[in-house]
FIRO-99743 format. One record per residue: x, y, z of N, C-alpha, C, O in turn. Coordinates in nm, 2 decimals, padded with zeros to 4 digits. Layout:
R n_east n_north   n_up ca_east ca_north  ca_up c_east c_north   c_up o_east o_north   o_up
R      X       Y      Z       X        Y      Z      X       Y      Z      X       Y      Z
...
//
This chain:
R n_east n_north   n_up ca_east ca_north  ca_up c_east c_north   c_up o_east o_north   o_up
R  11.93   11.86  02.60   11.82    11.94  02.61  11.71   11.86  02.69  11.69   11.74  02.68
R  11.64   11.95  02.79   11.54    11.89  02.86  11.40   11.90  02.79  11.35   12.01  02.76
R  11.34   11.78  02.78   11.22    11.77  02.72  11.12   11.74  02.84  11.16   11.66  02.93
R  11.00   11.80  02.84   10.90    11.76  02.96  10.81   11.66  02.91  10.81   11.64  02.79
R  10.73   11.59  03.02   10.65    11.50  03.00  10.51   11.51  03.06  10.50   11.60  03.15
R  10.41   11.45  03.03   10.28    11.43  03.11  10.24   11.29  03.10  10.19   11.25  02.99
R  10.25   11.23  03.21   10.20    11.08  03.18  10.07   11.08  03.24  10.05   11.15  03.35
R  09.96   11.01  03.19   09.83    11.02  03.24  09.79   10.87  03.25  09.81   10.78  03.17
R  09.73   10.85  03.39   09.68    10.73  03.41  09.53   10.75  03.50  09.52   10.83  03.60
R  09.44   10.68  03.45   09.29    10.72  03.51  09.27   10.86  03.52  09.22   10.90  03.62
R  09.31   10.93  03.41   09.28    11.08  03.40  09.38   11.16  03.47  09.38   11.28  03.44
R  09.47   11.11  03.56   09.54    11.19  03.66  09.70   11.17  03.59  09.74   11.08  03.52
R  09.76   11.30  03.63   09.91    11.29  03.59  09.98   11.23  03.69  09.97   11.27  03.81
R  10.07   11.11  03.64   10.14    11.03  03.74  10.29   11.02  03.69  10.33   11.05  03.58
R  10.35   10.95  03.80   10.49    10.90  03.75  10.49   10.74  03.79  10.44   10.71  03.90
R  10.53   10.67  03.72   10.52    10.52  03.75  10.66   10.45  03.73  10.74   10.52  03.66
R  10.69   10.34  03.78   10.79    10.27  03.73  10.76   10.18  03.63  10.69   10.07  03.65
R  10.81   10.22  03.51   10.76    10.17  03.38  10.77   10.02  03.36  10.68   09.97  03.29
R  10.87   09.96  03.42   10.87    09.80  03.41  10.75   09.73  03.49  10.73   09.61  03.47
R  10.68   09.80  03.57   10.56    09.72  03.63  10.43   09.76  03.57  10.32   09.74  03.63
R  10.43   09.82  03.44   10.29    09.83  03.38  10.27   09.68  03.34  10.35   09.60  03.30
R  10.14   09.65  03.37   10.07    09.53  03.33  09.93   09.53  03.32  09.88   09.64  03.34
R  09.86   09.44  03.28   09.70    09.43  03.27  09.65   09.43  03.41  09.53   09.46  03.41
R  09.72   09.41  03.52   09.66    09.41  03.65  09.72   09.55  03.72  09.84   09.57  03.75
R  09.62   09.63  03.75   09.64    09.75  03.78  09.72   09.74  03.94  09.79   09.84  03.98
R  09.70   09.64  04.01   09.76    09.62  04.14  09.93   09.60  04.14  10.00   09.61  04.24
R  09.97   09.57  04.01   10.09    09.54  03.99  10.18   09.66  03.96  10.30   09.66  03.96
R  10.10   09.78  03.94   10.17    09.90  03.88  10.22   09.98  04.00  10.15   10.03  04.08
R  10.36   10.01  04.00   10.41    10.07  04.13  10.42   10.21  04.07  10.47   10.24  03.96
R  10.35   10.31  04.16   10.32    10.44  04.12  10.42   10.53  04.21  10.42   10.50  04.33
R  10.50   10.62  04.17   10.57    10.72  04.24  10.51   10.83  04.28  10.53   10.88  04.39
R  10.42   10.88  04.20   10.35    11.02  04.23  10.22   11.04  04.14  10.21   11.03  04.02
R  10.11   11.08  04.21   09.97    11.12  04.16  09.96   11.26  04.20  09.95   11.31  04.31
R  09.94   11.34  04.08   09.92    11.49  04.12  09.78   11.52  04.11  09.69   11.47  04.04
R  09.75   11.62  04.21   09.62    11.67  04.24  09.59   11.78  04.13  09.48   11.83  04.13
R  09.70   11.83  04.04   09.68    11.93  03.95  09.65   11.87  03.82  09.70   11.76  03.79
R  09.56   11.94  03.73   09.53    11.87  03.62  09.65   11.86  03.51  09.76   11.92  03.52
R  09.62   11.79  03.41   09.72    11.79  03.31  09.74   11.92  03.24  09.85   11.96  03.20
R  09.62   12.00  03.22   09.65    12.13  03.15  09.73   12.23  03.24  09.80   12.31  03.18
R  09.74   12.22  03.38   09.83    12.29  03.44  09.97   12.28  03.41  10.05   12.37  03.41
R  10.01   12.14  03.40   10.16    12.11  03.35  10.17   12.17  03.20  10.28   12.22  03.17
R  10.08   12.15  03.11   10.09    12.19  02.97  10.11   12.34  02.97  10.19   12.39  02.89
R  10.05   12.42  03.05   10.05    12.57  03.05  10.17   12.62  03.11  10.21   12.73  03.07
R  10.24   12.54  03.22   10.36    12.56  03.27  10.47   12.55  03.15  10.55   12.64  03.12
R  10.46   12.45  03.09   10.56    12.41  02.96  10.55   12.54  02.87  10.65   12.60  02.82
R  10.42   12.57  02.86   10.40    12.67  02.74  10.47   12.79  02.79  10.56   12.84  02.72
R  10.44   12.84  02.92   10.52    12.96  02.97  10.65   12.95  02.96  10.71   13.06  02.93
R  10.73   12.84  02.98   10.88    12.84  02.98  10.93   12.78  02.85  11.04   12.73  02.84
R  10.84   12.79  02.73   10.89    12.78  02.61  10.96   12.63  02.59  11.05   12.62  02.51
R  10.91   12.54  02.66   10.96    12.41  02.64  10.91   12.35  02.52  10.79   12.35  02.51
R  10.97   12.29  02.43   10.92    12.21  02.31  10.96   12.08  02.31  11.05   12.05  02.39
R  10.90   11.98  02.23   10.95    11.85  02.21  10.90   11.76  02.34  10.95   11.65  02.35
R  10.82   11.80  02.41   10.77    11.71  02.53  10.65   11.63  02.49  10.59   11.66  02.38
R  10.61   11.52  02.56   10.52    11.44  02.53  10.44   11.41  02.62  10.48   11.42  02.74
R  10.29   11.37  02.59   10.20    11.33  02.67  10.16   11.18  02.63  10.12   11.15  02.52
R  10.17   11.09  02.74   10.15    10.96  02.71  10.03   10.91  02.79  10.02   10.94  02.91
R  09.94   10.84  02.73   09.81    10.79  02.78  09.86   10.65  02.82  09.91   10.57  02.74
R  09.83   10.61  02.95   09.87    10.49  03.01  09.73   10.41  03.03  09.67   10.40  03.14
R  09.68   10.36  02.92   09.54    10.29  02.94  09.44   10.39  02.91  09.46   10.51  02.89
R  09.32   10.34  02.91   09.17    10.40  02.91  09.16   10.52  03.01  09.23   10.53  03.11
R  09.06   10.60  02.98   09.02    10.69  03.08  09.10   10.83  03.08  09.09   10.90  03.18
R  09.18   10.87  02.97   09.28    10.95  02.97  09.25   11.07  02.87  09.30   11.18  02.87
R  09.17   11.03  02.78   09.13    11.13  02.66  09.10   11.28  02.70  09.15   11.38  02.66
R  09.01   11.29  02.78   08.95    11.41  02.84  09.08   11.50  02.88  09.11   11.60  02.82
R  09.14   11.44  02.99   09.27    11.52  03.05  09.38   11.56  02.91  09.42   11.68  02.90
R  09.40   11.45  02.83   09.49    11.48  02.73  09.44   11.58  02.64  09.53   11.66  02.59
R  09.31   11.60  02.61   09.26    11.70  02.51  09.26   11.83  02.59  09.27   11.93  02.52
R  09.25   11.84  02.72   09.26    11.97  02.79  09.40   12.02  02.79  09.43   12.14  02.78
R  09.50   11.92  02.80   09.64    11.95  02.80  09.69   12.01  02.67  09.76   12.11  02.67
R  09.65   11.94  02.55   09.66    12.00  02.42  09.61   12.14  02.39  09.67   12.22  02.33
R  09.50   12.14  02.45   09.42    12.29  02.43  09.52   12.40  02.50  09.55   12.50  02.44
R  09.55   12.37  02.60   09.64    12.46  02.69  09.77   12.50  02.62  09.81   12.62  02.63
R  09.83   12.40  02.55   09.97    12.42  02.47  09.95   12.38  02.34  10.01   12.28  02.31
R  09.86   12.44  02.24   09.84    12.39  02.11  09.98   12.40  02.04  10.05   12.49  02.04
R  10.00   12.27  01.98   10.13    12.26  01.88  10.25   12.27  01.96  10.36   12.29  01.91
R  10.24   12.25  02.10   10.37    12.25  02.18  10.40   12.09  02.23  10.51   12.07  02.28
R  10.31   12.00  02.22   10.35    11.87  02.26  10.30   11.76  02.18  10.20   11.78  02.10
R  10.37   11.65  02.19   10.34    11.53  02.12  10.25   11.45  02.21  10.23   11.47  02.33
R  10.18   11.36  02.14   10.10    11.25  02.21  10.11   11.10  02.17  10.10   11.07  02.05
R  10.12   11.01  02.27   10.11    10.88  02.24  10.04   10.80  02.35  10.01   10.83  02.46
R  10.03   10.66  02.29   09.94    10.58  02.38  09.81   10.55  02.32  09.71   10.62  02.33
R  09.80   10.43  02.25   09.70    10.40  02.19  09.66   10.47  02.05  09.55   10.47  02.00
R  09.77   10.52  01.99   09.75    10.60  01.88  09.75   10.49  01.76  09.82   10.39  01.76
R  09.66   10.51  01.65   09.65    10.43  01.55  09.57   10.50  01.43  09.52   10.61  01.45
R  09.56   10.44  01.31   09.51    10.51  01.20  09.38   10.58  01.22  09.37   10.68  01.15
R  09.29   10.54  01.30   09.16    10.57  01.32  09.17   10.70  01.40  09.08   10.78  01.37
R  09.26   10.73  01.49   09.25    10.84  01.58  09.37   10.94  01.57  09.37   11.05  01.63
R  09.46   10.91  01.48   09.57    10.99  01.48  09.55   11.13  01.44  09.59   11.22  01.51
R  09.48   11.14  01.32   09.44    11.27  01.28  09.37   11.36  01.38  09.39   11.48  01.38
R  09.30   11.31  01.46   09.20    11.37  01.55  09.30   11.43  01.66  09.29   11.55  01.70
R  09.37   11.35  01.70   09.49    11.40  01.79  09.57   11.53  01.75  09.59   11.62  01.82
R  09.62   11.53  01.62   09.68    11.63  01.56  09.57   11.76  01.56  09.61   11.87  01.59
R  09.47   11.74  01.53   09.35    11.83  01.51  09.32   11.89  01.65  09.28   12.01  01.68
R  09.33   11.80  01.74   09.31    11.85  01.89  09.44   11.94  01.95  09.44   11.99  02.07
R  09.55   11.95  01.85   09.66    12.04  01.90  09.80   11.98  01.93  09.90   12.04  01.96
R  09.79   11.84  01.90   09.93    11.77  01.92  10.02   11.80  01.82  09.98   11.80  01.70
R  10.16   11.83  01.83   10.24    11.86  01.73  10.28   11.74  01.65  10.30   11.74  01.52
R  10.29   11.63  01.71   10.32    11.49  01.65  10.23   11.39  01.73  10.18   11.42  01.84
R  10.23   11.27  01.68   10.16    11.15  01.71  10.28   11.05  01.74  10.36   11.03  01.65
R  10.28   10.99  01.85   10.38    10.89  01.89  10.32   10.75  01.87  10.21   10.73  01.93
R  10.38   10.65  01.81   10.31    10.52  01.79  10.42   10.43  01.82  10.53   10.45  01.79
R  10.37   10.31  01.89   10.46    10.18  01.90  10.37   10.05  01.87  10.39   09.99  01.77
R  10.27   10.02  01.96   10.21    09.91  01.97  10.14   09.88  01.83  10.15   09.77  01.79
R  10.08   09.98  01.76   10.00    09.97  01.66  10.09   09.93  01.53  10.03   09.87  01.44
R  10.22   09.96  01.53   10.29    09.92  01.42  10.40   09.82  01.45  10.46   09.76  01.36
R  10.41   09.79  01.58   10.48    09.66  01.61  10.38   09.56  01.66  10.33   09.56  01.78
R  10.35   09.46  01.56   10.25    09.36  01.62  10.30   09.22  01.60  10.35   09.18  01.50
R  10.26   09.15  01.71   10.30    09.00  01.71  10.45   08.99  01.69  10.51   08.90  01.62
R  10.51   09.09  01.76   10.66    09.06  01.77  10.75   09.13  01.65  10.87   09.14  01.66
R  10.68   09.18  01.55   10.76    09.24  01.44  10.67   09.35  01.39  10.56   09.37  01.43
R  10.75   09.44  01.30   10.69    09.55  01.23  10.59   09.52  01.13  10.61   09.46  01.03
R  10.48   09.57  01.15   10.37    09.56  01.04  10.38   09.67  00.95  10.32   09.78  00.96
R  10.45   09.64  00.84   10.48    09.75  00.74  10.37   09.80  00.68  10.39   09.92  00.66
R  10.26   09.75  00.63   10.15    09.81  00.59  10.08   09.91  00.68  10.03   10.01  00.64
R  10.08   09.88  00.80   10.03    09.96  00.90  10.11   10.09  00.92  10.06   10.20  00.93
R  10.25   10.07  00.92   10.33    10.19  00.92  10.33   10.28  00.81  10.34   10.40  00.82
R  10.31   10.21  00.69   10.29    10.28  00.56  10.17   10.37  00.57  10.18   10.49  00.53
R  10.07   10.31  00.62   09.95    10.37  00.61  09.95   10.48  00.72  09.88   10.58  00.68
R  10.01   10.49  00.82   10.01    10.59  00.92  10.11   10.70  00.87  10.09   10.82  00.91
R  10.20   10.67  00.79   10.30    10.76  00.72  10.20   10.85  00.63  10.18   10.97  00.65
R  10.14   10.78  00.53   10.05    10.85  00.44  09.94   10.94  00.50  09.92   11.06  00.46
R  09.88   10.88  00.60   09.77    10.96  00.67  09.83   11.08  00.74  09.77   11.19  00.72
R  09.94   11.08  00.82   09.96    11.20  00.90  10.10   11.28  00.84  10.12   11.39  00.88
R  10.17   11.21  00.75   10.29    11.26  00.70  10.41   11.22  00.79  10.39   11.21  00.91
R  10.53   11.20  00.74   10.66    11.15  00.80  10.68   11.27  00.91  10.73   11.25  01.02
R  10.65   11.39  00.86   10.71    11.51  00.96  10.62   11.52  01.08  10.66   11.60  01.17
R  10.50   11.45  01.09   10.43    11.47  01.23  10.42   11.32  01.30  10.34   11.30  01.39
R  10.50   11.23  01.25   10.50    11.11  01.32  10.64   11.09  01.40  10.74   11.12  01.35
R  10.62   11.03  01.52   10.73    11.00  01.62  10.72   10.85  01.63  10.61   10.80  01.65
R  10.85   10.77  01.61   10.82    10.63  01.65  10.88   10.61  01.79  10.99   10.66  01.81
R  10.82   10.54  01.86   10.84    10.52  02.00  10.93   10.37  02.01  10.87   10.26  02.00
R  11.05   10.37  02.02   11.15    10.26  02.03  11.20   10.22  02.15  11.31   10.18  02.17
R  11.08   10.24  02.25   11.13    10.18  02.40  11.16   10.07  02.41  11.10   09.98  02.36
R  11.26   10.05  02.49   11.33    09.90  02.49  11.37   09.83  02.61  11.38   09.90  02.71
R  11.40   09.73  02.61   11.46    09.64  02.73  11.58   09.57  02.68  11.59   09.54  02.56
R  11.67   09.54  02.79   11.78    09.47  02.73  11.78   09.33  02.76  11.73   09.30  02.87
R  11.82   09.25  02.67   11.82    09.11  02.67  11.94   09.03  02.58  11.94   09.04  02.45
R  12.02   08.95  02.65   12.14    08.90  02.59  12.21   08.99  02.52  12.24   08.96  02.40
R  12.24   09.12  02.58   12.33    09.21  02.55  12.28   09.31  02.44  12.35   09.40  02.40
R  12.15   09.28  02.38   12.08    09.37  02.29  11.96   09.44  02.36  11.90   09.40  02.46
R  11.94   09.56  02.29   11.82    09.63  02.33  11.71   09.59  02.23  11.73   09.60  02.10
R  11.59   09.55  02.28   11.46    09.50  02.18  11.37   09.60  02.23  11.33   09.62  02.34
R  11.32   09.64  02.10   11.17    09.72  02.12  11.07   09.63  02.20  11.05   09.52  02.17
R  11.01   09.69  02.29   10.90    09.62  02.37  10.77   09.72  02.35  10.78   09.84  02.34
R  10.65   09.63  02.36   10.52    09.70  02.33  10.42   09.64  02.44  10.46   09.58  02.54
R  10.31   09.68  02.41   10.20    09.64  02.50  10.23   09.66  02.65  10.25   09.57  02.73
R  10.24   09.79  02.68   10.26    09.84  02.83  10.41   09.79  02.86  10.45   09.76  02.98
R  10.50   09.78  02.75   10.64    09.74  02.77  10.66   09.61  02.81  10.77   09.59  02.86
R  10.58   09.51  02.80   10.57    09.39  02.84  10.63   09.27  02.75  10.69   09.17  02.79
R  10.60   09.31  02.62   10.63    09.22  02.52  10.74   09.25  02.43  10.75   09.36  02.37
R  10.82   09.16  02.41   10.95    09.18  02.33  10.89   09.16  02.19  10.80   09.08  02.16
R  10.96   09.24  02.11   10.95    09.23  01.96  11.08   09.15  01.91  11.17   09.12  01.99
R  11.10   09.14  01.78   11.21    09.07  01.74  11.30   09.19  01.66  11.39   09.16  01.58
R  11.27   09.32  01.71   11.33    09.43  01.66  11.44   09.46  01.75  11.40   09.49  01.86
R  11.57   09.47  01.73   11.68    09.54  01.81  11.72   09.67  01.76  11.71   09.70  01.64
R  11.76   09.76  01.86   11.81    09.88  01.82  11.93   09.86  01.78  12.02   09.80  01.85
R  11.95   09.92  01.65   12.09    09.91  01.59  12.10   10.01  01.49  12.00   10.06  01.46
R  12.21   10.04  01.43   12.25    10.15  01.31  12.14   10.12  01.18  12.08   10.21  01.12
R  12.12   09.99  01.16   12.04    09.95  01.06  11.89   09.98  01.09  11.82   10.02  01.00
R  11.84   09.95  01.22   11.70    09.99  01.25  11.68   10.13  01.23  11.58   10.17  01.16
R  11.76   10.22  01.29   11.75    10.35  01.30  11.75   10.42  01.16  11.69   10.53  01.13
R  11.83   10.35  01.07   11.86    10.41  00.93  11.73   10.40  00.86  11.68   10.49  00.79
R  11.66   10.26  00.88   11.53    10.23  00.81  11.43   10.33  00.85  11.36   10.38  00.76
R  11.42   10.35  00.98   11.29    10.43  01.04  11.32   10.56  01.03  11.22   10.63  01.03
R  11.42   10.61  01.01   11.45    10.76  01.01  11.38   10.82  00.87  11.34   10.94  00.87
R  11.37   10.74  00.77   11.30    10.78  00.66  11.15   10.78  00.68  11.08   10.82  00.59
R  11.10   10.74  00.78   10.97    10.72  00.81  10.90   10.81  00.90  10.77   10.83  00.89
R  10.99   10.87  01.00   10.93    10.95  01.10  11.02   11.07  01.11  11.12   11.09  01.05
R  10.97   11.16  01.20   11.03    11.29  01.23  11.13   11.27  01.33  11.24   11.33  01.32
R  11.10   11.19  01.43   11.18    11.17  01.56  11.16   11.04  01.63  11.06   10.98  01.59
R  11.23   11.00  01.72   11.23    10.89  01.80  11.22   10.93  01.95  11.28   11.02  02.00
R  11.14   10.85  02.00   11.14    10.86  02.16  11.17   10.71  02.21  11.11   10.61  02.17
R  11.27   10.71  02.31   11.30    10.58  02.35  11.31   10.60  02.51  11.39   10.68  02.57
R  11.22   10.50  02.57   11.23    10.49  02.72  11.31   10.36  02.74  11.29   10.25  02.69
R  11.41   10.40  02.82   11.49    10.27  02.88  11.40   10.21  03.00  11.40   10.24  03.12
R  11.33   10.11  02.94   11.23    10.05  03.04  11.28   10.00  03.18  11.23   10.02  03.29
R  11.39   09.94  03.17   11.44    09.87  03.29  11.48   09.97  03.40  11.48   09.93  03.51
R  11.50   10.11  03.37   11.54    10.21  03.46  11.44   10.30  03.46  11.45   10.39  03.55
R  11.34   10.29  03.38   11.24    10.39  03.40  11.16   10.41  03.54  11.10   10.31  03.59
R  11.16   10.53  03.59   11.08    10.56  03.72  11.18   10.53  03.83  11.12   10.54  03.94
R  11.31   10.48  03.83   11.36    10.40  03.95  11.45   10.52  04.00  11.49   10.52  04.12
R  11.48   10.63  03.91   11.57    10.74  03.97  11.70   10.68  04.03  11.74   10.71  04.14
R  11.77   10.60  03.94   11.89    10.53  03.99  11.99   10.59  03.86  12.10   10.53  03.85
R  11.97   10.66  03.80   12.07    10.71  03.68  12.02   10.67  03.55  11.94   10.58  03.54
R  12.08   10.74  03.45   12.04    10.69  03.31  12.13   10.58  03.26  12.23   10.56  03.32
R  12.09   10.51  03.16   12.15    10.42  03.08  12.25   10.48  02.99  12.21   10.50  02.87
R  12.38   10.51  03.02   12.45    10.59  02.94  12.50   10.51  02.80  12.51   10.56  02.69
R  12.52   10.38  02.82   12.54    10.31  02.71  12.43   10.32  02.60  12.47   10.32  02.48
R  12.29   10.32  02.65   12.20    10.33  02.54  12.22   10.47  02.49  12.23   10.48  02.36
R  12.23   10.57  02.56   12.25    10.72  02.52  12.35   10.74  02.41  12.32   10.79  02.30
R  12.48   10.68  02.44   12.57    10.68  02.34  12.53   10.60  02.20  12.58   10.63  02.09
R  12.46   10.50  02.22   12.44    10.42  02.09  12.32   10.51  02.02  12.31   10.51  01.89
R  12.23   10.58  02.08   12.12    10.67  02.03  12.20   10.76  01.94  12.18   10.76  01.82
R  12.30   10.84  02.00   12.36    10.92  01.94  12.43   10.88  01.81  12.45   10.95  01.71
R  12.47   10.78  01.82   12.56    10.72  01.71  12.48   10.66  01.59  12.53   10.65  01.48
R  12.37   10.63  01.62   12.28    10.54  01.53  12.17   10.65  01.47  12.15   10.63  01.35
R  12.11   10.76  01.54   12.00    10.83  01.49  12.05   10.95  01.43  12.12   11.02  01.49
R  12.00   10.97  01.30   12.03    11.08  01.23  11.92   11.19  01.24  11.94   11.31  01.19
R  11.82   11.16  01.30   11.72    11.26  01.33  11.71   11.28  01.48  11.77   11.22  01.57
R  11.62   11.37  01.52   11.60    11.41  01.66  11.56   11.27  01.75  11.49   11.18  01.70
R  11.62   11.26  01.87   11.58    11.14  01.94  11.58   11.20  02.10  11.65   11.28  02.14
R  11.48   11.15  02.15   11.47    11.18  02.29  11.47   11.04  02.39  11.41   10.94  02.36
R  11.56   11.05  02.50   11.59    10.95  02.58  11.51   10.96  02.71  11.52   11.07  02.76
R  11.44   10.88  02.77   11.38    10.89  02.89  11.41   10.74  02.97  11.41   10.63  02.93
R  11.42   10.79  03.12   11.46    10.67  03.20  11.57   10.69  03.30  11.68   10.71  03.26
R  11.54   10.69  03.43   11.64    10.69  03.53  11.70   10.82  03.58  11.75   10.82  03.69
R  11.70   10.93  03.50   11.74    11.04  03.55  11.72   11.09  03.69  11.60   11.11  03.72
R  11.82   11.12  03.77   11.79    11.16  03.89  11.87   11.29  03.96  11.86   11.31  04.08
R  11.93   11.37  03.86   12.00    11.48  03.89  12.02   11.56  03.79  12.00   11.52  03.68
R  12.06   11.71  03.80   12.07    11.78  03.70  12.19   11.74  03.63  12.20   11.77  03.51
R  12.29   11.67  03.69   12.43    11.63  03.61  12.38   11.53  03.50  12.45   11.52  03.40
R  12.26   11.44  03.51   12.23    11.37  03.39  12.21   11.44  03.28  12.24   11.39  03.18
R  12.13   11.58  03.29   12.13    11.65  03.18  12.28   11.67  03.10  12.30   11.65  02.98
R  12.37   11.72  03.18   12.49    11.74  03.12  12.56   11.62  03.07  12.64   11.63  02.98
R  12.54   11.51  03.14   12.60    11.39  03.09  12.54   11.33  02.96  12.61   11.27  02.88
R  12.40   11.34  02.94   12.35    11.32  02.82  12.39   11.41  02.72  12.43   11.36  02.61
R  12.39   11.53  02.74   12.45    11.62  02.63  12.58   11.59  02.60  12.61   11.57  02.48
R  12.68   11.56  02.69   12.84    11.52  02.66  12.81   11.38  02.58  12.86   11.37  02.47
R  12.76   11.29  02.64   12.77    11.16  02.58  12.71   11.15  02.43  12.76   11.07  02.35
R  12.60   11.24  02.41   12.55    11.24  02.27  12.60   11.36  02.18  12.55   11.38  02.07
R  12.68   11.44  02.23   12.73    11.55  02.16  12.61   11.65  02.14  12.61   11.71  02.03
R  12.52   11.67  02.22   12.41    11.74  02.20  12.29   11.70  02.13  12.20   11.77  02.10
R  12.31   11.55  02.08   12.22    11.52  01.95  12.08   11.44  02.03  11.98   11.41  01.96
R  12.09   11.41  02.15   11.98    11.35  02.22  11.93   11.41  02.34  12.00   11.44  02.43
R  11.79   11.43  02.32   11.72    11.50  02.46  11.69   11.41  02.56  11.69   11.29  02.53
R  11.67   11.47  02.69   11.65    11.39  02.81  11.52   11.42  02.87  11.49   11.54  02.90
R  11.44   11.34  02.89   11.31    11.36  02.96  11.35   11.31  03.12  11.41   11.21  03.16
R  11.29   11.42  03.20   11.31    11.36  03.35  11.17   11.37  03.40  11.09   11.46  03.37
R  11.14   11.28  03.47   11.01    11.25  03.53  11.02   11.25  03.67  11.02   11.36  03.74
R  11.03   11.13  03.74   11.01    11.12  03.88  11.11   11.18  03.97  11.09   11.18  04.09
R  11.20   11.23  03.91   11.31    11.32  03.99  11.28   11.46  04.00  11.34   11.54  04.07
R  11.18   11.50  03.91   11.15    11.64  03.92  11.05   11.69  04.04  10.96   11.62  04.08
R  11.08   11.81  04.09   11.01    11.85  04.20  10.86   11.87  04.18  10.78   11.85  04.27
R  10.83   11.90  04.05   10.68    11.93  04.01  10.61   11.77  04.03  10.49   11.76  04.05
R  10.69   11.68  04.01   10.62    11.55  04.02  10.65   11.48  04.16  10.64   11.36  04.17
R  10.69   11.56  04.25   10.70    11.51  04.39  10.84   11.45  04.40  10.86   11.36  04.49
R  10.95   11.48  04.31   11.08    11.44  04.32  11.16   11.52  04.42  11.11   11.62  04.48
R  11.28   11.49  04.43   11.39    11.55  04.51  11.52   11.59  04.45  11.60   11.66  04.51
R  11.54   11.51  04.32   11.67    11.52  04.26  11.69   11.64  04.18  11.80   11.68  04.16
R  11.58   11.70  04.12   11.60    11.80  04.01  11.49   11.90  04.03  11.37   11.86  04.04
R  11.53   12.04  04.04   11.43    12.15  04.05  11.39   12.17  03.90  11.47   12.17  03.81
R  11.25   12.18  03.90   11.22    12.21  03.76  11.28   12.35  03.69  11.31   12.36  03.58
R  11.28   12.44  03.77   11.34    12.57  03.72  11.48   12.55  03.69  11.53   12.63  03.61
R  11.56   12.45  03.75   11.69    12.44  03.71  11.71   12.37  03.57  11.80   12.41  03.49
R  11.62   12.27  03.54   11.62    12.21  03.41  11.58   12.31  03.31  11.64   12.32  03.20
R  11.48   12.40  03.33   11.44    12.51  03.24  11.56   12.60  03.20  11.58   12.64  03.08
R  11.65   12.62  03.30   11.76    12.72  03.29  11.86   12.64  03.22  11.94   12.70  03.16
R  11.86   12.50  03.22   11.97    12.43  03.15  11.94   12.46  03.00  12.04   12.48  02.92
R  11.82   12.47  02.96   11.79    12.47  02.82  11.84   12.60  02.78  11.92   12.62  02.69
R  11.79   12.70  02.86   11.82    12.85  02.82  11.97   12.87  02.81  12.02   12.97  02.75
R  12.03   12.79  02.87   12.18    12.81  02.88  12.27   12.72  02.77  12.39   12.75  02.75
R  12.21   12.61  02.72   12.27    12.53  02.64  12.20   12.52  02.50  12.26   12.46  02.40
R  12.08   12.58  02.48   12.00    12.52  02.35  11.98   12.66  02.28  11.92   12.67  02.17
//
């Protein structure tokens, strides 16, 4: 299943190379900056009945654009990036279907259990998405936080997914090492996600052709969704026509 996205940086819709995010803006490699507002993309996704997509705020200065997108497609998209206990409910009230959280519950390299429990109590398990975006090191996939630069001590495993599946409705996993490079998906990770996750999971990273949608569907037996970003023509890409991705959902979902 194709799941859409809206990545926001400085209030604009962008596509970046995920592994280059850092505190220094000059280090960030950007593939695309749109002249269209975030609300245009949200309205497009609404028109085509695409569900399960996400809006990610890449730093400050994105709240107005995000709220405009949520207003254009109320209940149709998840939101993440700086979500915490003080703002989670306001994002849901603004129209987000779910809030996505990483750094606020993964602190100092480990899971902050009280914070996670607080968030579950605040918004409800059914409206919480845990972002387990990861990088590979020493043969294991580790959850990374803080612009995907800091490794935690949490590895992706059957035990990890079993634990967290009782606390959230879905998982979002960016394969950071291939995110934005358009060099193909991490098939090994997709297979592991399908084997380990008992609840819906969305994989993002590296997709560069419509074939990747079929590959993810085959490797996961239809259990993992795929976000396509930089390769999409609506984001300046040449690998995938947006209309073809929409038609894939119509044919297979």
